[in-house]
C-alpha positions in Angstrom: -62.7 -55.2 3.0 -61.0 -55.4 -0.4 -59.8 -58.1 -2.7 -56.3 -56.8 -1.9 -56.5 -58.7 1.5 -57.3 -62.0 -0.1 -54.9 -64.8 0.1 -54.0 -66.8 -3.0 -51.6 -69.6 -3.9 -48.7 -69.9 -6.3 -48.3 -73.7 -6.6 -48.5 -74.8 -3.0 -47.1 -71.5 -1.6 -49.7 -69.3 0.2 -49.4 -65.6 -0.5 -51.0 -63.5 2.2 -52.4 -60.7 0.0 -52.4 -59.4 -3.6 -49.4 -57.1 -3.5 -45.9 -57.9 -4.7 -42.7 -55.9 -4.5 -41.0 -56.1 -7.9 -37.4 -57.2 -8.5 -35.4 -54.1 -9.1 -31.8 -53.8 -10.3 -29.4 -52.9 -7.6 -32.0 -53.3 -4.9 -30.9 -56.2 -2.7 -31.4 -54.4 0.6 -32.9 -56.8 3.2 -34.1 -53.9 5.3 -36.0 -52.2 2.5 -37.7 -55.6 1.7 -38.6 -56.0 5.4 -40.0 -52.5 5.4 -42.1 -53.2 2.3 -43.3 -56.4 4.0 -44.3 -54.6 7.1 -46.2 -52.1 5.0 -48.2 -54.8 3.4 -46.3 -56.4 0.5 -47.5 -60.0 0.5 -44.8 -61.3 -1.8 -41.2 -60.1 -2.1 -39.0 -60.5 -5.2 -35.2 -60.2 -5.0 -33.3 -58.3 -7.6 -32.4 -60.5 -10.6 -29.3 -62.6 -10.3 -27.3 -63.7 -13.3 -26.9 -67.5 -13.5 -23.4 -67.0 -14.9 -22.5 -65.3 -11.5 -24.4 -67.8 -9.3 -22.9 -70.9 -10.9 -19.4 -69.6 -10.0 -20.2 -69.3 -6.3 -20.5 -71.8 -3.4 -23.8 -72.2 -1.6 -22.5 -70.3 1.4 -21.3 -67.4 -0.7 -24.7 -67.2 -2.4 -26.5 -67.4 1.0 -24.3 -64.5 2.3 -24.9 -62.1 -0.6 -28.7 -62.9 -0.8 -28.9 -62.3 3.0 -32.5 -63.4 3.1 -34.2 -63.2 6.5 -37.2 -65.4 7.4 -39.3 -62.3 8.0 -39.1 -61.6 4.2 -40.8 -64.8 3.3 -42.6 -65.8 1.2 -39.8 -64.6 -1.2 -39.0 -65.2 -4.8 -35.5 -65.3 -6.2 -35.3 -64.1 -9.7 -32.8 -65.5 -12.1 -31.7 -64.3 -15.6 -30.0 -66.4 -18.2 -30.6 -68.7 -21.2 -28.4 -71.7 -20.6 -30.7 -74.4 -19.3 -28.0 -76.2 -17.5 -26.8 -73.1 -15.7 -30.4 -72.0 -14.9 -31.2 -75.4 -13.3 -27.9 -75.5 -11.4 -28.5 -72.0 -10.0 -32.1 -72.8 -9.1 -31.1 -75.9 -7.2 -28.4 -73.9 -5.4 -31.0 -71.3 -4.1 -34.2 -73.3 -3.8 -33.9 -73.9 -0.1 -33.3 -70.2 0.5 -36.6 -69.1 -1.1 -40.2 -70.2 -1.7 -40.5 -69.6 -5.5 -38.1 -69.3 -8.4 -38.7 -66.7 -11.2 -37.2 -66.5 -14.6 -36.7 -63.0 -16.0 -37.9 -62.7 -19.6 -38.6 -59.0 -19.4 -35.3 -57.2 -18.7 -34.4 -54.6 -21.4 -30.8 -53.9 -20.4 -28.6 -54.1 -23.5 -25.9 -56.4 -22.0 -28.6 -59.0 -21.4 -30.4 -58.6 -24.7 -27.1 -59.0 -26.5 -26.7 -62.4 -24.7 -30.2 -63.4 -25.7 -31.5 -63.2 -22.1 -34.3 -61.3 -20.5 -36.8 -59.8 -23.0 -34.8 -61.3 -25.9 -36.5 -64.6 -25.0 -39.8 -63.1 -26.0 -38.6 -63.5 -29.6 -37.9 -67.2 -28.9 -41.1 -68.5 -27.2 -40.2 -72.1 -27.8 -36.8 -71.6 -26.0 -38.5 -69.9 -23.1 -41.0 -72.7 -22.7 -38.2 -75.2 -22.9 -36.4 -73.4 -20.0 -39.5 -73.5 -17.9 -40.3 -77.1 -18.6 -36.7 -78.2 -17.7 -36.6 -76.0 -14.6 -40.0 -77.2 -13.3 -38.5 -80.8 -13.4 -35.2 -79.6 -11.8 -36.6 -78.0 -8.6 -39.3 -78.9 -6.1 -40.6 -75.3 -5.5 -42.9 -73.4 -7.9 -41.4 -71.9 -11.1 -42.7 -68.6 -12.4 -41.9 -66.2 -15.2 -41.8 -62.4 -15.6 -42.5 -61.2 -19.2 -43.4 -58.1 -21.1 -46.4 -58.2 -23.5 -44.2 -58.7 -26.6 -41.0 -57.6 -28.3 -42.5 -54.7 -30.1 -46.0 -53.4 -31.1 -46.0 -55.7 -34.2 -45.3 -58.7 -32.1 -47.5 -58.7 -29.0 -47.6 -62.4 -28.3 -48.3 -62.4 -24.5 -51.7 -64.2 -24.6 -50.4 -67.2 -26.6 -47.1 -67.2 -24.8 -48.7 -67.3 -21.3 -50.9 -70.2 -22.4 -47.8 -72.1 -23.6 -45.9 -71.2 -20.4 -48.7 -72.6 -18.3 -48.6 -75.8 -20.3 -44.8 -75.9 -19.7 -45.2 -75.9 -16.0 -45.2 -72.2 -15.0 -47.2 -71.8 -11.7 -47.7 -68.0 -12.1 -46.8 -65.3 -14.7 -45.9 -61.7 -13.9 -46.7 -59.5 -16.9 -45.3 -56.0 -17.4 -47.8 -54.2 -19.7 -45.3 -52.8 -22.1 -43.3 -54.2 -25.0 -39.6 -54.6 -24.8 -39.1 -51.8 -27.4 -41.3 -49.4 -25.4 -38.9 -49.7 -22.4 -40.7 -47.4 -19.9 -42.3 -45.0 -22.4 -46.0 -44.7 -23.0 -48.5 -46.5 -20.9 -48.9 -50.0 -19.7 -51.5 -52.0 -21.7 -54.0 -53.3 -19.2 -56.4 -54.7 -21.8 -53.8 -57.4 -22.7 -53.5 -58.3 -19.0 -57.2 -58.9 -18.9 -57.1 -61.1 -22.0 -54.2 -63.1 -20.5 -56.2 -63.7 -17.3 -59.2 -64.8 -19.3 -57.2 -67.3 -21.3 -55.1 -68.9 -18.5 -55.9 -70.7 -15.2 -52.7 -69.9 -13.2 -52.3 -66.7 -11.1 -51.4 -63.7 -13.2 -49.7 -60.8 -11.5 -49.9 -57.4 -13.4 -47.2 -54.8 -13.3 -46.8 -51.3 -14.8 -47.5 -47.7 -13.7 -48.9 -48.4 -10.2 -48.6 -45.1 -8.5 -50.9 -45.5 -5.5 -52.8 -48.1 -3.4 -56.2 -47.0 -4.9 -54.9 -47.2 -8.5 -53.6 -50.7 -7.8 -56.9 -51.8 -6.4 -58.8 -50.4 -9.3 -56.5 -52.1 -11.8 -56.7 -55.4 -9.9 -60.5 -55.4 -10.2 -60.6 -54.1 -13.8 -58.1 -56.6 -15.1 -59.4 -59.6 -13.1 -55.7 -60.4 -12.4 -54.7 -62.2 -9.2 -52.1 -59.7 -8.0 -50.5 -56.4 -8.5 -46.7 -55.8 -8.6 -45.2 -52.4 -7.7 -41.7 -51.5 -8.9 -40.3 -48.1 -9.2 -42.9 -46.2 -7.1 -42.2 -48.4 -4.1 -38.7 -47.0 -3.8 -40.2 -43.7 -3.0 -43.2 -45.0 -1.2 -42.7 -48.4 0.5 -46.0 -47.7 2.2 -47.8 -47.9 -1.2 -49.0 -51.4 -0.1 -51.6 -50.0 2.3 -54.3 -47.4 2.3 -53.2 -45.0 5.0 -52.8 -41.4 4.1 -49.2 -40.3 4.8 -48.2 -37.0 6.3 -44.8 -35.6 7.1 -44.5 -37.2 10.5 -45.5 -40.6 9.2 -43.0 -40.4 6.4 -40.3 -39.3 8.9 -41.2 -42.3 11.1 -40.8 -44.6 8.1 -37.4 -43.2 7.2 -36.2 -43.7 10.8 -37.6 -47.2 10.9 -35.8 -48.0 7.7 -32.5 -46.9 9.3 -33.2 -49.1 12.4 -33.9 -52.1 10.2 -30.7 -51.4 8.2 -28.6 -51.4 11.3 -30.3 -54.6 12.5 -30.4 -56.8 9.4 -27.8 -55.8 6.8 -24.5 -57.8 6.8 -22.8 -54.8 5.3 -22.7 -51.0 6.0 -23.0 -48.6 3.1 -23.7 -44.9 4.0 -24.4 -44.2 0.4 -27.1 -46.9 0.3 -28.7 -45.5 3.4 -28.6 -42.0 1.9 -30.2 -43.2 -1.4 -33.1 -44.9 0.4 -33.7 -42.0 2.8 -33.5 -39.4 0.0 -36.0 -41.4 -2.2 -38.4 -41.9 0.7 -38.3 -38.2 1.5 -39.8 -37.3 -2.0 -43.3 -36.6 -0.7 -42.1 -35.0 2.6 -43.3 -31.4 2.2 -40.6 -28.9 3.3 -38.8 -25.9 2.0 -35.5 -27.3 3.3 -33.0 -28.7 0.8 -33.4 -32.5 1.1 -30.5 -33.0 -1.3 -28.1 -31.9 1.5 -28.7 -35.4 2.9 -26.4 -36.8 0.2 -23.4 -34.9 1.5 -23.6 -35.7 5.2 -20.6 -37.6 6.7 -22.3 -40.1 9.0 -25.5 -41.6 10.2 -25.7 -39.4 13.3 -25.7 -36.3 11.1 -28.3 -37.8 8.7 -30.7 -38.5 11.6 -30.2 -35.1 13.0 -30.8 -33.4 9.6 -34.0 -35.4 9.0 -35.3 -34.5 12.5 -34.8 -30.8 11.6 -37.1 -30.9 8.6 -40.1 -28.7 9.1 
């Protein structure tokens, strides 16, 4: 038994365990999310969606490009923006398609920072709290926020910010343990996550540098946080959410299962997308064969044949 198997609640939504799949740019692949879910991710986050884009679409168009399957639920739709009216409008449009809404206040892409969105909101805590207060009134489902620990090392304001966000109606906060200026350099600061957990009473989900199941479990216990979110590593190891030791055959089986899920659940067909996922998932497959050859194969049949030939 481990704390990882414990259920917990975000608002009134029950999360079956302590693992979350992070929102990742360009990753809106239903089959990958289902694979992560089957491997033990309790809560799935979609990639972030720009409210400027969503407010220009009809509900049906949004439903189609989100392509959420009930198997993925509970699922969180992540929005990025700063215009309160557009944020509320977008959230109302998607609220029946998901279980929880999340506002991105941690993205470090220049185009969003230039617009005052994402991590730029860490410099405007009052504005961020205002967004959360307004959004909490606008939708019936729980509202959450994803932040970094501060803008830079001189302005680490996450403890106070999380207390204020809780007062503003946030039902959970996901904290990436780096500042915006750090980007992905250095190490995640787990001490701050511990302090945040001690000073708030809503679920805190910690994120940053989780490379294995065991490491995630250790960090969960050390920090006292309620959940662990895995981002980049899950693209290579969607099985990170459970304890099983993976050998070549198990990895091959996962890759084939991903392809099956892709054929069953996607409402599009992109050979490049399949290749990218298969190539990433083959990272820990031990072989002398050149896995990069996968990228140049012309069709799915050849891809399967090639993966089968790995020794």
